[in-house]
C-alpha positions, 0 to 999 in steps of 0.5 A: 507516467514518471514517478517521483523517486519516493513514490517509486520506492513505495511501489518497489517496497509494495512489490517486495512485500507481495512477492516475499509472502506470495500474498495477493496484494502487496502495500506500502505508505509513507508517513508525514515524516517520511518513514515508510511501512510495507505489508502484504494481505493477511488472510487468516481464519480470525483476521483478514486484511487488505495489504493497504489496511495492513501497512496503514495499521503498521504506520499508525502502531508506529506513531503516524498521524498522516500519510503522504502517499501509498501504493498498492501492488495487485493483479486486480487492476484496481483498489478495493473500497476498503483500502481506499477508505483506510488510505483517505482516513489518513489523507491519501485520497488517490493511492498508486495502484500497480500491477506485479510488474510495477507498471502503474494502473490507470485509475 
């Protein structure tokens, strides 16, 4: 499947966030005016967020009202329900899911 260049950028940002931190997942989102936000899994004793939850939180805290797209890079092969819900809250019903190599996983 060929990705739109802007969606490919999200996958690249998600891969980078994951690789930079060594986290289980990386995610990136694009808001309604084209700004992008990326994040990795947060696993602290007092706070646990999926990568997509963290990326959405960054977008919302910067004023985003809606998302145009989202991408998650994970070894899991699928998107967890918590991530799917948070993406849906801001208008993305089908986030892109890719493996660590950047290849999309059929959803």
